[in-house]
VOTORZA-869584 format. One record per residue (C-alpha): residue in one letter; x, y, z. Coordinates in pm, whole numbers, plus 50000, padded with zeros to 5 digits. Layout:
BEGIN
aXYZ...
//
This chain:
BEGIN
m325285179920074s326715202320340i327795187220669p324995192620919r325915212821227a323655221121519l325875245021711p324045275421850l327235296421853i327875290721484a324255298421401a324475330721598l327605340921413s325895333721083l322945356021167l325235383421290t327485383920987a324775379520724s323615415220773s326955431420856s329145421920563l327485432420241p325575465420244a321825461120208e321345494220022r323395514519781p324485549319886a322855578019700d325795583119464a326155546619371a325865537819005p322795517418914a323235483118769a323715484818393g320405481018216g318705472418544t320705440118564d320505421518891w324045420519032t323345395219303t326225370519294p325435333919228a326315324519587e324055352019725a321225341919491s321325306519628g321225318319987y324865307220013r323915271119954k325845269319629t328995282019462p328975288119086r330725265018841y333595277318624d331455288618328e328935306618550t331755324318733m333355335718409e330025347818271y329445369118583l332895384418536r332245390918167r328975408318256m330825431118495a333525438218235r330825448317985a329165470618244a332415486918359p334845483818066k337035512618185q337485497718530l337615459918472h339835440418235l339825402418210e343285389018134t343915352918030f347325343818167g347535306818081r345715274218030t345235244118252g346165208518164e342565202118056g342505233417842r340605258318057d341605294918051l343265308718360v341735343018408a342715373018618a340205401218675v342075434418692a340195462618866s341585497718810k339805530418886d340805548418566g341195522818289v344975519418326f345795482418299d349495484818212p351635472418504e354545495218411k352365526418410i350695516118735h354005511118915a355415543418766a352445562218914g353225548919262r350055528219278v349925494819457v349245461819280v347425437019505l347325401319371i344505380519526q344495343319453n341455321319508a340645284419477i344165270719466h342455242719660a339275242119458g337095228019733e337805260019926m335655284719734d335065312319987g337545336719834k336095332819485d332575341819594s333735370019822c335785384819537l332815384519299a330905405119556l333905427619619l334415434719248r330725442819215d330845466819507m334015484019384l333015486919018i329245483518970t327445496419280r330615515919371e329915512319742k333565502619786a335055523219503a337465539819747l339335506719781l340795513519434e341995548819509r345655538419534a345325501219468v344865480419156a343355446319235v344485416819024i342115389019125i342435352619023p338895339719088i339715303119017y343375293119009n342875255219014a340275255418737d340505218318654g340135208419018h337235232819042e335285213118782r335825180118962f332625190619134g330785170519396p329185169719741y331825147419901n335055166019827r335565182120170i334565159820462n335585186420716q333685215120553n330205228720625g328965239220279p328425248120005e326405218519882e328975210019615m332515221819555g335685214019362w338635191419441r341895199419619t344325190919338q344565198318966a344295174218672l347705158018737n346735153219103l349315179219207n348705202219500l349425236419351n350245249519697r353315227219707d354475236419357y355695272319367m359415263819363k359535232219153a356895245718910d355845212218765a352235222118686p351135242818385e349105264118627t352245272418825r354205281918515a351325304818414f351135320018763l354845327918761k354465345918428l351585365818578w353705374218883n356645385618673r354375406518451w352525424118733r355245423919007p352615426519283d353205448119588f351045426119810f349845390419770v346795373219922d346125335719925d342545326820023h341885292820184v339545273720414t341345257020702d340995222320848g341765216621215a340095221821550d336695237021619f336695271521777v334835304721783y336805323021514d335455322321158v338445341421013t342065332721076y345105347420905a348895346120894f351865365920763e355325353620681a357515364120972g360715343820955p364275357420957g364305358520577v361555385020558f362745420720494p362605436420845p360555467520759i357965445520585a357815422120885d357395451821120w354625467420906q352705434720892r353025429921267s352415465521386a350045479821125v348295454220907g347495427521166p346015451521424y343935469321159l342555436621027e341645424321373k339905456621471s338085462721143v336965427021078a335745423521438l333705455421402s331985439821100g330665412121325h333175384521254a335515367021495i339115369221374s342385355221504p345925348021391f346115313221243i345165284921481a346925251221475l346915230221791k350075214621921d347985184322015d344835179621807t343095162722100d344015187822371p343745225622309a345105232422658r348575222422539g348675253322322l349355262021961a351895249221713s353895268321456w356175260021167p358135278520900s356415282620565t358895271420300p358715285319945r356795255519811f353815274319960a352295305719809t353075330020091g356505314820148y357285320619782a356095356819804a358595362720084l361415351619851r360195377819604n360465404619879r356725409719901p354345409620198a351685382820181l348535374220372l347265338820418v343505338720483e342075306920635m338325307020687h337085281920946m335645251520768l332905243821023k331225277820995d328365279920745y329075292320395r327415326420440t329565333620743r332715322620563v332125341820240t331145374020415g334045370220658n336445366420367y334905397220206e335425418120520t339025406420550l339835416820193r337955449520239a339935457720554l343205447720390l342615470520090e341765498920328v345065496320512i346975491620185n345435523420043r346265541720365d349885529720366a350435528719988d353525551119984r355085532020272l354415498720101v355875509619767k359025522519941m359465490820149n359215468719843r361655490519650d364085490519942a363815452819977d364615447419610e367515471919622a368955454819931t368755421019757v370465434419444a373185451719650a373895419819846g374285400819517r376925424219378r379685408419583a380405374919740d380865379420112p382165347920284a380945361720618a377365366620498r374755343220643f371665338320428p368995316820600i367815287020398r366245267220683t364395278720990e362795261321282v360455270921563g362165285921866e361435276522226e360065310522326t356295312522383e353725337722499k350355333422664i347345342722451l343615343122513y342125314922306r338415315922221g337635279522174l334775256022253r334355233522549y335485198422474r335515163322612r338485139322581t337895101922605p339715070322492s338275058322163e337245022122118i337295028721741s340775042821683g342395032122005a343645067922051m342365097322249r339155112222108i338115148722132e334495160122110f333775197422080l330685209422264p328375238422160e329565261822433p332295288422412l335395284322627e338065310622680m341435300822822e345045311622819i347325288822620p350955291322500r351865301422145p355385300121992t356745334521913t360015329821725l361555312921426k365305307621433v367815299921161s368875263521150r370845264520821a372515294020653v374935298620365a377215325520227p375735331619880p378145332419586l378325359419323a376585336319076y375675300119011l376675281018698v374315253318590p375565228318328a373645227818000p372515191018021w370325197718329t367495211218116s364685205218367v366495226918621l367125254018363e363445253918266v362435260518625l364905289218657e363455304018338a359895299618467h360755320218775g361855348718549l365425349218675r367955369018476t370445344518328r373255342318074r373685312317847l377375307617770d378445308517405a381535287617477g382515261117725w384465269518040e386575249618281g387875261018615e387795257418992v384415263519156e382805258619491t380255231019503y379135202519732r379655165519780c376445150019905e376085116220072g373855096820306m370665107420125k367445088720193w364245090719993l360595086920079d359305052020004h356305066719821p355825095019570y355195130019698e353655155819465g354565134219167r358255131719259q360715109119436v361885133319701l364405132619980f362975122620316s363145152820547p366215162720350f369275170020561e367315170320887s365005143321016r362035151521236t363975137121529g367015158621460g369165131121314s370975136120986q369345122120672g372175133420448v374845159620426c376245181720152t379805191920233p381285223020064v384245214619841k386335231219571e386505211919245r387815217818897m384775213418677a384015216818307f380865234118183p379875229217818p378565256417584g374985265117668s375555262818043v373645289818229l375045316318460v372635328618729p373915361218883l372575371619223d372485409219168q368775407919084p365545411819284a364625374719250a368025362919378k366505346119684v364605322519453a367875312019289i369545306219626h366695284919758f366485264419440l370215259319385e371515255219741p371085217419788e370305219020160a367395243120118p364035226020187d362635232819840s365845230419641a366185211619315v368105184919509s365365181619771w362695178019501g364605151119314f365805170419008f369335157519070n368565122019187a370695107518906i373925120719063f373415096519352e373165065619131q376235043319109k376605032818744e379805011618742y380434981818968g383164956419035e382464919319046d383064903919387y385914881519271v387634911719113l387214932619429e388524903819644n391804905019453l391864943019454a391364944219832r394304920819895e396574941319671m395594973819845l396074959220193a399504945820101k400634980019975d399135002120247p399484993220617k397465023920721l394575011820508k394744978120687e394564996121023e391525015820906f389804984320776d390484964421094r389254992921313k386004996021116l385454958421145a385854960921522e383724992021573d380914988121317s379004955321349k376704963621057f379724968920836a381394937220962e378304916320879s377924929820523p380094914320249e378944941620008e379994969820240r383334953520315l384204950419946s382844985219873f385264998920134f388124991019898y386334999619573r385585034819705r389275040019780s390485027419446p391135047519126w388195029518964w385665046919189d383445072819014p384615107219139r381345123219025l379085101419239g377295125319477l379135155419333y376665184019291p377085196018931v376165232618994g379095255919048r379215285019293l381255313719149n382785341219360s384355357919057l383205361218698d386685366518557g387185345118250i383565334018222p382625333917852a380185358617705g376695347417621s373125356917558g370945368117846r367315371917940
//
């Protein structure tokens, strides 16, 4: 059942938007439904009480494809863990469904993803209505004038079929919906870089095939209660290509806000409170790392829109609001198609050019954090009451059914907290097959060496790592890797030069390619979504050889007798570090680490950074 709400403001919004979003009548030149078929979507037919199951959704799409075969193509791009087809609906005005021909004609590919969290179904149902209105009734046919829409109606198809009324406690309808995660209990919106899920691997193939010019990720937000039924966000960090960031900020955002508001919906940039119990303290912000859909799109040099419908608004309001947001977005994309194509081309060319040489002075951002600068914004919230809770023992907030406008602060900047000088290429040893599989899944151009190679490379020595004490997204991951939430170090990877040997089959990853930023973020260990951060290289931190205490006791005495400076260092550490002084294991390890028996590969990152390709063996590429 849907969560009951008795808020007059929400009810008013529902009544307002019900008649403003989807046209009640076809224009005179609209095509009639094929064979008199009723094209009411399943959600509309239920009065927005229900969302269709997977099979019903696919049947509606197949009906449209039969009715408009020259404008709609259904493409299966993979299968889920439970064996369901992953389907993309491709809408093209003239029957051209070849990505190469579409790009060559200067048309814009817009990839719209729905139901990555399968309890959040608004985008799916809005896209069924949008496809109908573009292709069947043709009321919105102009949206395909310069754009080709590649729509994933249900990305998390297995989670979608874990159907039930109690899957989203924060959400007001529909009566039943899917589940947040897929069959392996993985959150697909944390999987874009590590690509553990079959759905993610399929998505990456789809991305590499279509090379979208714009990406949309439809969601339903959790969080505070407020007036807005539509919220949205763009990637805007220092890693975003500046012309794309400027276009999103100066052209797309203002058009969305004006056009969606005129349709009767309340729209705002994404809302997240700094303090969930006190809106007056203002809004929070954070960088979106590439584990997330829109963060990943930024690494691929593409603009992306995150749509977050407000979970407490009724389902009609949310679906029609999502529809109007996509409609407005396609309008501005059609208007600015030439500009968008050029920006994307320029972004790719700049990435390739930067990868053609290793510049030690270059600074590529791999970590960002929120700056201190803020601005005052007008926030359209609801009146609220704050009281101490006898249940939780914390402060409780109750939202009241009355609008409240107030000025609150919002962060305005993201600043670089970690940056690196990218190499010319990375060299990944052949035994690290799981890492190589991920690089292949991302579609990176690589070269597998025919012969082994040995030489000096740049790499890192990592130490002080700490791991979460529970699994996260199916992995044993580093805890706030390299930076704790309090600013203290949780580990460090120090650049070093080492002579290393790479066996035949090792893989060279050059950076003179459009997807180079993906390689940098995955192979630089201090990046937040690197292979190191996600636990792909945990084995390099495991000590495999040990010395018995009685052996180390003798070794320590021999070393102290031969090296007075070592004795000074040991005595000083005893005096200054009480934890060390009280630990027999640490005291003996002090000597073992400084002996020739210590493993020199412990904590040594096995991936090489190459600033020259001279002498690197030939190999096969992809």
